[in-house]
N, C-alpha and C positions, 0 to 999 in steps of 0.2 A: 299673570305678570306680578314678579316679586321684586322689590326695591327695599334697600335700608335706607332708612329716613333718618333725618335729625329734624325732630320736631318738638317745640315747646308746647305740647298738647295732651291733656290726658285721655286715655283711651276709653273712658265713659262719653265724650263728646261724641266718639265714633259709632259705639255701639248701640244699635237700636231694639227696643224690646217690643215686636210687632204685636198687632192684634193676632189672637189666635183663631184660626178659621177652620172649617171642616175639610174632610177628604177630598181630594179633586180626582175623580174618575171621568173615563169616557161612558159615555151612553151604553156602547157595546164596543169593546176595544177591538174585536176582530173586525166589525164593519167599519171603523175609522181607519184601520191598517188598509182596508181594502180600497177605501177612498182615497188615500193618500197614495197607495199606488197607481191608482188610476189617474191622478193629477198631483204632481209632487208640490204644487203651488195652492192646494186646497186650503193650507192652514191661515193663508192670508186673509181668506174671508173671516172676519170677526165673529160673525153669527155661527160658522161651524166651529171656529175654536172652542167656543163656549160648548158645543156638544161633544167634541173631542179634545177635552182639555188636557188629558195626560199625553196623547199622540203628538198635540199641538206646542206640547210643552207650556200650557198656560196655567200651570198648578203653581201653589206658593211651593218654595222652596222649605225642605225640613233641613235645619241647619243646627249644629252645636252651641250651647250657649253657656258661657261661664264668664266671670267677671276678676282679673286681677289673681288667678290663682298661681302656686308655686310649680304644679306639676301638669303636663298636658292629659296625664291619665286621670285627673279630679275634672276634668269639662265632658260630661256626661250627658247632661240636661239638653236637651233639645226644644228649639221653638219653630213655629212655621212663618216665613217672612211673606212680604206682600208679593202677590203676583205679579212678573213682568217688571216691577221697578226696584227690586231690591235682589241683590246676592248674599251668599253666604260670605262671611269674613273672620280671619283668624290672624292675632298679633301677637307677637313677644317683643316686649319693652323692658328696658333696664331701669329699675326703680332706685330711689336716691340712695338707698342703702345697698346699693349694687347687687342686687337680686334680679334674675328674670323673672318677669311675671307674664303670665298668659291669657288671653282674652279671645272670646269668641261670639258670635252672633249673627247680626242681621246688618247690613248695611246699603244704602242708597247706592245707586249706580254712579253717581256723580262724585260721591264720597271715594268711591273705589277707584275711579278714575283720576281722581285729584291724588290720592295717596299713592296709587300703583302702577299708573301708566307710565311708560318710559321717557315721555317729556315732561314729567312732573319735577320739579327742585324745591321742595319745600324744606328749607333749613332756615329755621326761627330762633332768636336768640332773646332771652328775656332775663336780665340779672347776670349774664355768663352761666346760665343752666341751660343743659341740652338734655331732651329725653329722646334716647334713640331706640327705634324698633325695626324689627322685620315683621313682613305678613304678606296676606296674599287675599285675593278674593275669587270666588269659583261659584260656578253656576249649576253644579248636581248635588242631589242631597247628601247631606252628612260629608261633604267634602271638606270642611273645615276644622277637621282634626288638631292638623299639625300646621303651624305657620311657616314652618320650613320646608315643606312638602313642594316638589317640583312639579305645580300644576298651570295650566294655562286658564287666565280669568276668561269668562264667557261674556264679558260685558259688551265687546263691539257686537259678537253675535247677536246678541238678544236686543240690542239697541237697533240694530239694522233691522231685526224681523219686526219689532214695534213699529219703527217708520213706516214700513211696507204697509203693515197692517191699518195703521193710521191715513195712509194714502188711499188704500182702498176703498175705506169707508166712504172718503168725501167721492170717488169715482163711482161707487155703486149708487150712493143717494142721488147724485146726478144723473145717471143714467136713468133711474126708477122715476125721476120726474120728467123725463125726457119721453119715456116710453114705457108703456105696461109690457116689460117683459116677463117671459114665462117660457122655460126650454121644453122641448119636446118628448126628450128623451131621460131615464135614470142615468146619470154617472156610472153607476155599478148596482142591477138590480138587484143580486143577492146582497149587497150592503144594505140597499134600502128596506128589503125585507127585515133584515135583522133590526135595523134601526127602528122599524115599524113594531115589531112584536116585543122590543125591549121597552118601547115608550110610544102606544098608539096615538098621543096626543101632539108627537113630536112634527106632525104633518102641519102642524098650526104654527110652527116656526117657518118664516118665510123664505130662508134660503134652504131648508128642505123641501118645502111645499114646492116652489116655484123653480128653484134651481138645480138641487141634486137628485130629487126624487119625485119629479112631477107626475110619473106614471103610477108609482106605487101609490102616491097620495091622491092621485085623479083629479089634480087641481089646474091642469093646463087642456 
């Protein structure tokens, strides 16, 4: 979502320099793909989402980062944003000397929603001065090179997935308190074998040993 805004707001209040985190990979990408094919809702299980981070889109976004540069091609540094809570952002604003300045980085979903949602109407005046800028938030790696690009913000999609995951946590914890649940069969035996070969200790993870791969792990 992109919108032209009139804000008395310096872009530094929007740009966040996140903590640097390590790479985010599936324990076994092929196995995770097999499990997702067997059950399209499997990433709603937060336990499995941590095992299949890339497949379940639970990884940090890799975003371009720069602050108030004159040209977009000067924005080439990158940072990793906080997983699931931040998106890439790119903005273009008009400086007091009538020059366009470009900034990119990470922003929380709340900030993106406030700035660029179709329902936002942020026009703030201070001493008859206005700062006008265009921008976008996006949810794929390095998608924030151009603030004028015609991209779709992934905020709504990411938020609904997060809400479902949080609901699933509550439901599964409640179920586990009521009964000692353990499945009888692997969801996908080949995928389970690949996961076990990649990490033999994976059967100690509750969702794998009891729900996803009980046969391979011999836990039920």
